Structure formats: structure tokens, C-alpha cells
C-alpha positions as CSV (number, residue, x, y, z in Angstrom):
1,X,64.3,23.3,182.5
2,X,60.9,21.8,181.8
3,X,61.6,18.6,179.9
4,X,58.2,17.1,179.5
5,X,54.5,17.7,180.3
6,X,52.2,14.7,180.4
7,X,48.4,15.4,180.6
8,X,45.7,12.8,181.2
9,X,41.9,13.6,181.1
10,X,42.1,17.3,181.7
11,X,39.3,19.5,180.1
12,X,39.3,18.6,176.4
13,X,42.6,16.7,176.5
14,X,42.4,12.9,176.9
15,X,46.1,11.8,176.4
16,X,48.9,14.2,175.6
17,X,52.6,14.3,176.1
18,X,54.7,17.4,175.3
19,X,58.5,16.9,175.1
20,X,60.1,20.3,175.4
21,X,63.7,21.3,174.6
22,X,66.1,24.1,175.5
23,X,65.9,27.5,173.9
24,X,62.8,28.9,172.4
25,X,59.7,26.6,172.3
26,X,56.7,27.8,170.3
27,X,53.1,26.8,170.5
28,X,50.8,27.9,167.7
29,X,47.2,27.1,166.7
30,X,43.9,28.6,166.0
31,X,42.0,30.5,168.7
32,X,40.2,28.0,170.9
33,X,42.4,25.1,169.9
34,X,43.5,24.5,173.5
35,X,46.8,26.4,173.9
36,X,45.6,28.0,177.1
37,X,44.6,24.6,178.4
38,X,48.2,23.5,178.2
39,X,49.1,26.4,180.5
40,X,46.2,25.6,182.8
41,X,47.5,22.1,183.1
42,X,51.0,23.3,183.8
43,X,49.7,25.8,186.3
44,X,47.7,23.0,188.0
45,X,50.7,20.7,188.5
46,X,52.7,23.7,189.8
47,X,50.0,24.5,192.4
48,X,48.9,27.8,190.8
49,X,45.4,29.1,191.4
50,X,43.3,28.4,188.3
51,X,40.1,26.6,187.3
52,X,38.4,24.8,190.1
53,X,37.5,21.7,188.0
54,X,39.9,20.4,185.4
55,X,38.7,16.8,185.0
56,X,37.5,15.8,181.5
57,X,33.8,15.0,181.3
58,X,33.2,11.3,181.9
59,X,36.7,10.7,183.4
60,X,37.2,9.6,187.0
61,X,40.2,11.9,187.5
62,X,42.5,14.2,185.7
63,X,46.3,14.0,186.1
64,X,49.2,16.1,185.1
65,X,52.9,15.2,185.3
66,X,55.8,17.6,184.7
67,X,59.4,16.5,184.6
68,X,62.2,19.1,185.1
69,X,65.9,18.8,184.7
70,X,67.5,19.9,188.0
71,X,71.1,21.0,187.7
72,X,73.5,21.1,190.7
73,X,73.0,24.3,192.7
74,X,69.5,24.9,191.4
75,X,67.3,26.8,194.0
76,X,64.7,24.0,193.8
77,X,67.1,21.7,195.6
78,X,66.9,23.9,198.7
79,X,63.1,23.8,198.6
80,X,63.3,20.0,198.4
81,X,65.7,19.9,201.3
82,X,63.4,22.0,203.4
83,X,60.5,19.7,202.6
84,X,62.6,16.6,203.5
85,X,62.7,15.3,200.0
86,X,66.0,14.0,198.5
87,X,66.9,15.9,195.3
88,X,67.8,14.1,192.2
89,X,68.8,15.2,188.7
90,X,65.2,14.7,187.6
91,X,62.4,16.5,189.4
92,X,59.0,14.8,188.8
93,X,55.9,16.8,189.8
94,X,52.5,15.0,189.6
95,X,49.1,16.2,190.6
96,X,45.8,14.4,190.5
97,X,42.3,16.0,190.5
98,X,39.5,13.6,191.2
99,X,36.0,14.0,189.9
100,X,34.8,14.9,193.3
101,X,37.2,17.9,193.5
102,X,39.9,16.4,195.7
103,X,43.5,17.3,194.7
104,X,46.6,15.3,195.5
105,X,50.2,16.3,194.8
106,X,53.4,14.3,194.6
107,X,57.1,15.3,194.2
108,X,59.3,12.4,193.2
109,X,56.5,10.1,194.4
110,X,56.4,11.7,197.8
111,X,53.0,13.2,198.7
112,X,53.3,17.0,199.3
113,X,51.1,20.0,200.0
114,X,50.2,22.7,197.6
115,X,52.5,25.0,199.4
116,X,55.5,22.9,198.5
117,X,54.4,22.9,194.8
118,X,54.1,26.7,194.8
119,X,57.5,27.0,196.5
120,X,59.0,24.9,193.7
121,X,57.1,26.9,191.1
122,X,58.6,30.1,192.3
123,X,62.1,28.9,191.3
124,X,61.2,26.7,188.3
125,X,58.8,28.7,186.1
126,X,57.9,32.3,185.4
127,X,54.7,33.2,183.5
128,X,54.3,36.4,181.7
129,X,51.4,37.8,179.7
130,X,49.3,40.9,179.3
131,X,48.0,40.1,182.8
132,X,51.4,39.5,184.1
133,X,51.2,37.8,187.5
134,X,54.8,37.1,188.3
135,X,55.8,40.5,189.8
136,X,56.8,42.9,187.0
137,X,53.5,44.9,187.4
138,X,53.5,44.8,191.2
139,X,55.3,47.9,192.6
140,X,56.0,46.0,195.8
141,X,58.4,43.8,193.9
142,X,60.1,46.5,191.9
143,X,62.8,47.2,194.5
144,X,63.9,43.6,194.6
145,X,64.0,43.5,190.7
146,X,66.1,46.6,190.6
147,X,68.4,45.2,193.3
148,X,68.8,42.0,191.2
149,X,69.6,44.1,188.1
150,X,72.2,46.1,190.1
151,X,73.7,43.0,191.8
152,X,73.0,44.7,195.2
153,X,74.0,42.9,198.3
154,X,71.7,44.0,201.1
155,X,73.2,41.7,203.7
156,X,75.2,44.5,205.4
157,X,72.2,46.7,205.6
158,X,70.1,43.9,207.0
159,X,72.7,43.2,209.6
160,X,72.9,46.8,210.6
161,X,69.1,47.0,210.8
162,X,69.1,43.9,213.0
163,X,71.8,45.4,215.3
164,X,69.9,48.7,215.6
165,X,66.7,46.8,216.4
166,X,68.5,44.7,219.0
167,X,70.0,47.9,220.5
168,X,66.5,49.6,220.6
169,X,65.0,46.5,222.3
170,X,67.7,46.5,224.9
171,X,67.2,50.2,225.6
172,X,63.4,49.8,225.9
173,X,63.8,46.8,228.2
174,X,66.3,48.7,230.4
175,X,64.0,51.8,230.5
176,X,61.0,49.6,231.4
177,X,63.1,47.9,234.1
178,X,64.3,51.2,235.5
179,X,60.7,52.6,235.6
180,X,59.5,49.5,237.4
181,X,62.4,49.7,239.8
182,X,61.6,53.3,240.6
183,X,58.0,52.5,241.2
184,X,59.0,50.0,243.9
185,X,62.1,51.7,245.2
186,X,60.6,52.3,248.8
187,X,59.6,48.6,249.0
188,X,63.1,47.4,247.8
189,X,65.0,49.5,250.2
190,X,62.8,48.5,253.2
191,X,62.9,44.8,252.2
192,X,66.6,44.8,251.7
193,X,67.2,46.5,255.1
194,X,64.9,44.1,256.8
195,X,66.6,41.0,255.2
196,X,70.1,42.4,255.9
197,X,69.2,43.0,259.5
198,X,68.0,39.4,260.0
199,X,70.6,38.0,257.6
200,X,69.2,34.4,257.5
201,X,71.4,31.6,256.4
202,X,70.5,28.5,254.4
203,X,69.6,25.6,256.7
204,X,69.3,28.0,259.7
205,X,65.5,27.5,260.0
206,X,65.8,23.7,260.4
207,X,68.7,24.1,262.9
208,X,66.7,26.5,265.0
209,X,63.6,24.4,264.9
210,X,65.5,21.3,266.0
211,X,67.2,23.2,268.9
212,X,63.9,24.6,270.0
213,X,62.3,21.2,270.0
214,X,65.2,19.8,272.1
215,X,65.0,22.6,274.6
216,X,61.3,22.2,275.0
217,X,61.7,18.5,275.7
218,X,64.6,18.8,278.0
219,X,62.6,19.3,281.2
220,X,60.6,16.1,280.5
221,X,63.7,13.9,280.4
222,X,66.0,15.7,282.8
223,X,64.8,13.9,286.0
224,X,65.2,10.4,284.4
225,X,68.7,11.3,283.2
226,X,69.7,12.6,286.7
227,X,68.5,9.4,288.3
228,X,70.5,7.4,285.8
229,X,73.5,9.5,286.6
230,X,73.1,8.8,290.3
231,X,72.9,5.1,289.7
232,X,76.2,5.3,287.7
233,X,78.1,7.5,290.2
234,X,80.1,6.7,293.3
235,X,76.8,5.9,295.2
236,X,75.6,3.5,292.5
237,X,77.0,1.0,290.1
238,X,80.6,2.3,290.2
239,X,80.7,2.0,294.0
240,X,79.3,-1.6,293.8
241,X,81.9,-2.6,291.2
242,X,84.8,-1.1,293.3
243,X,83.6,-3.0,296.4
244,X,83.3,-6.2,294.3
245,X,86.9,-5.7,293.0
246,X,88.2,-5.1,296.5
247,X,86.6,-8.4,297.9
248,X,87.7,-10.4,294.9
249,X,91.3,-9.1,295.1
250,X,91.4,-10.3,298.8
251,X,90.4,-13.8,297.8
252,X,92.4,-14.0,294.5
253,X,95.6,-15.2,296.2
254,X,93.8,-18.3,297.5
255,X,91.8,-19.0,294.3
256,X,94.8,-20.2,292.2
257,X,94.1,-17.7,289.3
258,X,90.4,-18.6,289.0
259,X,89.5,-15.0,289.8
260,X,91.9,-13.3,287.4
261,X,89.5,-13.2,284.5
262,X,86.6,-11.9,286.5
263,X,88.7,-9.2,287.9
264,X,89.9,-8.1,284.5
265,X,86.2,-8.0,283.3
266,X,85.2,-5.9,286.3
267,X,88.1,-3.5,285.4
268,X,86.8,-3.1,281.9
269,X,83.3,-2.6,283.2
270,X,84.6,0.2,285.5
271,X,86.1,1.9,282.4
272,X,82.8,1.6,280.4
273,X,80.8,2.8,283.4
274,X,83.1,5.8,283.8
275,X,82.6,6.7,280.1
276,X,78.8,6.2,280.4
277,X,78.8,8.5,283.4
278,X,80.7,11.2,281.6
279,X,78.3,11.0,278.6
280,X,75.2,11.2,280.8
281,X,76.8,14.1,282.7
282,X,77.3,15.9,279.4
283,X,73.7,15.2,278.4
284,X,72.5,16.5,281.7
285,X,74.4,19.7,281.3
286,X,72.8,20.2,277.9
287,X,69.4,19.7,279.3
288,X,69.9,22.5,281.7
289,X,67.5,24.8,279.8
290,X,68.2,28.5,279.7
291,X,64.9,30.3,279.4
292,X,66.5,33.3,277.8
293,X,68.2,31.2,275.1
294,X,64.9,29.4,274.3
295,X,63.2,32.7,273.9
296,X,65.9,34.1,271.6
297,X,65.8,31.0,269.5
298,X,62.0,31.1,269.1
299,X,62.1,34.8,268.3
300,X,64.6,34.4,265.5
301,X,62.9,31.3,264.2
302,X,59.5,33.0,264.0
303,X,61.1,36.1,262.4
304,X,62.6,33.9,259.6
305,X,59.4,32.2,259.0
306,X,57.4,35.4,258.9
307,X,59.7,36.9,256.3
308,X,59.5,33.8,254.2
309,X,55.7,34.0,254.3
310,X,55.8,37.8,253.5
311,X,57.9,37.3,250.4
312,X,56.3,33.9,249.4
313,X,59.7,32.1,249.4
314,X,61.1,29.2,251.3
315,X,63.0,30.1,254.5
316,X,66.2,28.6,253.0
317,X,65.7,30.9,249.9
318,X,65.6,34.2,251.8
319,X,69.3,34.8,251.3
320,X,69.0,34.3,247.5
321,X,65.9,36.5,247.4
322,X,67.7,39.2,249.3
323,X,70.5,39.0,246.6
324,X,67.9,39.5,243.9
325,X,66.5,42.6,245.6
326,X,70.0,44.0,246.1
327,X,70.6,43.5,242.3
328,X,67.4,45.4,241.5
329,X,68.5,48.2,243.8
330,X,71.9,48.2,242.2
331,X,70.3,48.4,238.8
332,X,68.2,51.3,240.0
333,X,71.2,53.1,241.5
334,X,73.2,52.6,238.3
335,X,70.3,52.8,235.9
336,X,70.9,56.2,234.6
337,X,74.4,55.4,233.6
338,X,73.3,52.1,232.0
339,X,70.5,54.0,230.1
340,X,73.1,56.4,228.8
341,X,75.3,53.6,227.5
342,X,72.4,51.9,225.8
343,X,71.3,55.2,224.2
344,X,74.7,55.6,222.8
345,X,74.7,52.1,221.5
346,X,71.3,52.8,219.8
347,X,72.7,56.0,218.2
348,X,75.8,54.2,216.9
349,X,73.8,51.3,215.5
350,X,71.3,53.6,213.8
351,X,74.1,55.6,212.3
352,X,75.7,52.4,210.9
353,X,72.3,51.5,209.4
354,X,71.9,54.9,207.9
355,X,75.3,54.6,206.3
356,X,74.4,51.3,204.7
357,X,71.0,52.6,203.7
358,X,72.6,55.6,202.0
359,X,75.0,53.3,200.2
360,X,72.0,51.3,198.9
361,X,70.2,54.5,197.8
362,X,73.2,55.6,195.8
363,X,73.6,52.2,194.2
364,X,69.9,52.0,193.4
365,X,69.8,55.4,191.8
366,X,72.8,54.6,189.7
367,X,71.2,51.3,188.7
368,X,67.9,53.0,188.0
369,X,69.7,55.3,185.4
370,X,71.3,52.2,183.8
371,X,68.0,50.4,183.6
372,X,66.3,53.4,182.1
373,X,69.0,53.6,179.4
374,X,68.7,49.9,178.8
375,X,64.9,50.1,178.5
376,X,65.1,53.0,176.0
377,X,67.4,50.8,173.8
378,X,64.9,47.9,174.1
379,X,61.7,50.0,173.4
380,X,62.9,51.6,170.2
381,X,62.9,48.4,168.1
382,X,59.6,47.5,169.6
383,X,58.1,50.7,168.0
384,X,57.9,52.5,171.3
385,X,60.7,54.9,170.9
386,X,58.5,57.8,172.0
387,X,57.7,56.2,175.3
388,X,59.7,57.1,178.3
389,X,60.4,54.5,181.0
390,X,61.6,55.8,184.3
391,X,62.7,53.9,187.4
392,X,61.6,56.2,190.3
393,X,63.6,55.8,193.5
394,X,61.8,57.6,196.4
395,X,61.9,57.7,200.1
396,X,60.1,54.9,202.0
397,X,59.7,53.7,205.5
398,X,63.1,52.6,206.9
399,X,63.5,48.8,207.0
400,X,66.1,46.1,206.8
401,X,66.5,46.7,203.0
402,X,67.0,50.4,203.3
403,X,64.7,53.4,203.0
404,X,63.9,53.4,199.3
405,X,60.7,52.7,197.4
406,X,61.2,51.7,193.7
407,X,58.4,52.1,191.1
408,X,58.6,51.4,187.4
409,X,56.7,54.3,185.7
410,X,56.1,55.1,182.0
411,X,54.9,58.0,179.9
412,X,53.7,56.6,176.5
413,X,53.9,59.9,174.7
414,X,56.1,63.0,175.0
415,X,54.6,65.5,177.4
416,X,52.2,63.0,178.9
417,X,52.3,62.5,182.6
418,X,54.2,59.5,183.8
419,X,52.4,56.8,185.9
420,X,52.6,53.3,187.1
421,X,53.2,50.8,184.3
422,X,50.0,48.8,184.7
423,X,47.8,52.0,184.7
424,X,49.3,53.9,181.8
425,X,50.1,51.3,179.1
426,X,47.5,49.7,176.9
427,X,47.3,46.0,176.3
428,X,49.7,45.9,173.4
429,X,52.0,48.4,174.9
430,X,52.0,46.6,178.2
431,X,53.1,43.3,176.7
432,X,56.0,45.0,175.0
433,X,57.0,46.9,178.1
434,X,57.0,43.6,180.0
435,X,59.1,41.9,177.4
436,X,61.6,44.8,177.3
437,X,61.8,44.7,181.1
438,X,62.3,41.0,181.1
439,X,65.2,41.3,178.6
440,X,66.8,44.0,180.8
441,X,66.2,42.3,184.1
442,X,66.9,38.7,183.3
443,X,70.4,37.5,183.9
444,X,71.9,34.0,183.7
445,X,69.4,31.9,185.6
446,X,70.2,28.2,184.9
447,X,67.2,25.9,185.0
448,X,64.6,28.6,184.7
449,X,61.6,28.2,182.3
450,X,59.9,31.4,181.2
451,X,56.4,31.2,179.7
452,X,55.0,34.0,177.6
453,X,51.3,33.7,176.9
454,X,50.4,35.7,173.7
455,X,52.6,38.5,174.9
456,X,52.9,39.6,171.2
457,X,49.1,40.2,170.9
458,X,48.2,43.4,169.1
459,X,51.6,43.7,167.3
460,X,52.7,42.7,163.8
461,X,55.3,43.2,161.1
462,X,58.6,44.6,162.2
463,X,57.4,45.0,165.8
464,X,56.4,41.3,166.0
465,X,59.8,40.4,164.6
466,X,61.5,42.5,167.3
467,X,59.4,40.8,169.9
468,X,60.4,37.4,168.6
469,X,64.1,38.3,168.5
470,X,63.9,39.4,172.2
471,X,62.3,36.2,173.1
472,X,65.0,34.3,171.3
473,X,67.6,36.4,173.2
474,X,66.0,35.4,176.4
475,X,66.1,31.8,175.4
476,X,69.9,31.9,175.2
477,X,70.1,31.9,179.0
478,X,66.8,30.2,179.9
479,X,64.2,27.9,178.4
480,X,61.4,30.0,176.9
481,X,57.9,28.7,176.0
482,X,55.8,31.1,174.0
483,X,52.1,30.8,173.0
484,X,51.8,33.0,169.9
485,X,49.7,33.9,166.9
486,X,52.6,35.8,165.3
487,X,54.3,34.1,162.4
488,X,57.4,36.3,162.9
489,X,57.7,34.9,166.5
490,X,56.9,31.3,165.6
491,X,59.6,31.3,162.9
492,X,62.3,32.0,165.5
493,X,61.5,29.0,167.6
494,X,64.0,26.2,168.1
495,X,61.1,23.8,168.7
496,X,57.6,24.2,167.3
497,X,54.2,22.5,168.2
498,X,50.8,23.0,166.7
499,X,47.7,22.8,168.9
500,X,44.6,21.5,167.2
501,X,41.0,20.5,168.1
502,X,39.3,17.4,166.7
503,X,35.9,15.7,167.3
504,X,35.9,12.0,168.0
505,X,32.7,10.1,168.9
506,X,30.9,13.3,169.6
507,X,33.7,14.6,171.9
508,X,35.9,17.6,171.3
509,X,39.6,16.8,172.0
510,X,42.7,18.8,171.8
511,X,46.0,17.5,170.4
512,X,49.5,18.8,170.1
513,X,51.8,17.9,167.3
514,X,55.6,18.4,167.0
515,X,56.2,20.0,163.6
516,X,58.7,18.8,161.1
517,X,60.5,21.5,159.0
518,X,58.0,21.0,156.2
519,X,55.1,21.1,158.6
520,X,56.4,24.3,160.1
521,X,56.3,25.9,156.6
522,X,52.6,24.9,156.3
523,X,51.8,26.2,159.8
524,X,53.5,29.5,159.4
525,X,51.9,29.8,156.0
526,X,48.5,29.3,157.6
527,X,49.4,32.0,160.2
528,X,50.2,34.3,157.3
529,X,47.3,33.7,155.0
530,X,44.6,31.8,156.8
531,X,43.0,28.4,156.1
532,X,43.9,28.6,152.4
533,X,47.6,28.4,152.2
534,X,48.9,30.0,149.1
535,X,52.3,29.4,147.5
536,X,53.1,33.0,148.3
537,X,52.4,32.3,151.9
538,X,54.6,29.2,151.8
539,X,57.4,31.3,150.2
540,X,57.0,33.9,152.9
541,X,57.1,31.2,155.6
542,X,60.3,29.9,154.1
543,X,61.8,33.4,154.2
544,X,60.8,33.8,157.8
545,X,62.4,30.5,158.7
546,X,65.5,31.5,156.9
């Protein structure tokens, strides 16, 4: 609910504060007094498109502040959460327009973009007038309005549409993959056969390269290793150590134990020499190069590297690459069966969506009949009993919300062709159609403020009274602010303000005054009789006020 509107230096308003209440709020005043300026100011703070320049002549900037009550669960709280703003019970919107045209907006003292203001506006305020801009005249929004009237839940249809879309995408991807696989089938089969024949293993390239290098270097070191082996054999170090042992053992008996330690050391040396000899012999055997083996190693090594270059992968990745090619071949071989399964899934998903869409169509058609009946009941008191309102439900392009197009049509006279609401109805008729629609379509929407800008223009008498009573009916579930020239409408307001112009120091300024009961009698009397308020007009005003 809009609790207050504070305006500073906007157009012909210097300082103005409007404290609104629940129920039906009425703004009256002579033409040109500034009633529309109040709506311009409210639209400015809500981020609506409007006048480019609002700053009062001579002022450095114009500023508008709107305060809303924000009950728990209000849709605006989700908008604030998405914008990273903590929601409180009071929602304070402030927007400043500097004299140079710059506009700055704040929500609860946090600077925000115009997009955030407009998102909040969509859930806080609805504006209706003869040039309704909040959706009732736009056929693209009629289906959503009918769904809200019917309490339709489109979640199941949207889920079915999403599932069908997912199934179609999966089928298209599989068909594309199958077509691509068929285009390269010869390559795949040749490449897989070539890789399978070679069957390279991870790490094999490095192992082969090391073996090749060792075999190539074997001849260069073999002679040195052979000479070393000869020095360690029976003709070399080992023979010398055995001779030394034999001589020392012969002298040991006469050395009183002095040769025991040297003999033990020589024994250990003989063991080490023997182990060294065995190791060198093993090395020498390994260096005995086999020309055929070296050739085979080089042939396989070069084959692995050639395949790696051919397929632009690392040698160690050839095995994994072969697995990928096999998988593509397997997909090709089993592709037809997979396509069949996916086609079946698409058919089942589309059938599920069609079932949900048909359910929505039936629900909408039933709701359309109920809405038409409700509109007929509303139009009769508004002196439009001869008009025929029809909610047309026709076929549309399939989508997540079904396959229905909804259009509100009207025939204003019996026998006249029906057409879209905004093309058939005249200005006065259109305002009454919009009001009747709003009464029928509006449910219990806590925290909503509805603004009606001279929606009663062109009607009077009993019709104006009927308009007022429907506005009052709407105000039972939502706050309603109406700008009116109709005394019948003004008399039904729970809160009444008069908008006036005055001239001070050569400047024209607009003011708003909250009316007392006596002042309301005078204002409604003025609306009935003009500038000169007669006693009869006052008496009629009292009668209207009840």
C-alpha cells in the first residue's frame, strides 16, 4: 500500500506531502489544477516513462519520495532480494532529477537502477485510464489475465514442454552425430584398424627410445668393459689377490697373528672382486648388440611416433585416442537403434505436452465462459447492457504455456461485428470496459495500489454512481487512488483530497488539501454546481455522502 508521497520542486509543485490511507482515495479539483502532475511525480519515482524534465523552474533539482507498506510475503520482497537489498516493513523509494537532466534513484537509501524501480513498480502499483498502459488492452497479456482469473497452474505444461524440448535436442544431437560419423566411417575404420594393429601402450615410446639409445651406444663402451673384465678375471686382480693370500698364509704361522687381519681383508676383497666381475660380465652380455633387435625397436618406435603425428596426439595418448575412435564407431554401429529410442522419447514427451496443453485449453475455455458471464453482469449497471464482451480462445503456436491465444473482444451494439477491445470501444465505453474487467479479474492482492486516472470521464448520473461503487468494491481488497471529476465517485471515497492552483510571487503553484467532512460537502457541491455553490448543491452533496 502507498502510504505517503512527498514531492519537492517538481513542475508547479514546490513542497507537497500526500498521506494516503487504505480503501478508496479520491483526488478532485478543477481541470489544470495539477492532478495529473501528482501521477507524473508518482510515475517518476516508480521509474515509469514520462516527461523528460520535471524540475520546477528555478530549482536546482526535483525530488520525489514514495513510502509503501510492505507486508510479509509481498512480491516486492523478492525483487529486493534479487537486487541485494534487505527488505523491511517500510519500502522507501526516492528519485532525484537534477536541473541538468541527470536522474538518480534510491531504494531504502541504496542507490539503484531504473530497472529495479520498474521491477518494483510492476508489483506495487497498477495504473488504469482511458489510455490503459498496464496490460488490459494488450492482447499479448490477455492469456495471462485469463489464467489468473481461472487460477490456472501452467507448471505441469511448462515442465512437459521443457521435457519435450530436451528430448528433441537430444534427438537432433544424436542425428547430427550419426550423420558426422557416417561421413567419416571409412577413416574411422582404417584408423582403428591401424591403431589396433600397432596397439601402442602408455610409456612405450619412452622405453623404446631409451633401449634404442642404449643399443646404439653399446659398441662404443664394449671394448672398455671387456678390458675391465679381463683385469678382474683369473688373469688379473683376482689372480693377484689369490697369489697374495697364498704367500701370506705361508708366513702367517711365523708372524704371531700379525697377518690375520690382512688375510681377512684380502678374503673380503676377493668376494667384492667376484661380485664386480659378475656385474661386469652381465653388462657385457647386455652390450652384445643384436642388429635385428635394434632394427625392430627402431621400426616400432618410428611407427608409434608417425601415428602420433598423423593424429596430432602425444604418443602416450594413442591408446586413449584409439578408444575414442572405437566409441565413435560403436555409436555409428548402434546409431540406428539409438535414434529409434530417442524418436520414441520425443513422441512420448510431445504426447505428454499435448495432454497438458489440451487440459489448459479446456480450463481456459470454461474460464472464458465464466468471465463473459461476469462481464455481462458488470456491464449492465454501467449502462452497457447491450454490449457483448467475448473472451476468444483460439489456436496459437505451441509453447510452454500451451497452444492457446486469448483475446478480449467486444461488440458494442447487437448485430455489430466484434473486435479487439481497444479498436471497437469509444473513450467513455473503453473506460467502463476496463473498470468492469478490473473488477472481474482482480482477486485478493495484498499490498497492491491501483490508480484510476479519470476513468469515469464521459459518464454521469447513475452510470457514474455505478463506476464509483465498483471502484469502492475494488478498494475492499486493494488500495485504490482515483482522479475524478465525478461527484458520485468522489462521494464514495474513504479519503478525499482537493488539488488547487495558486499564484505566489508571480509563480503558479499546486497544492493538495486533505478535506474535512464539511470541506467535502463544499467540494462535492462545487463539482455539482460549479464555482457558485448553492444550498441545493450542498444538500445534494450531503445526500451523496450519505
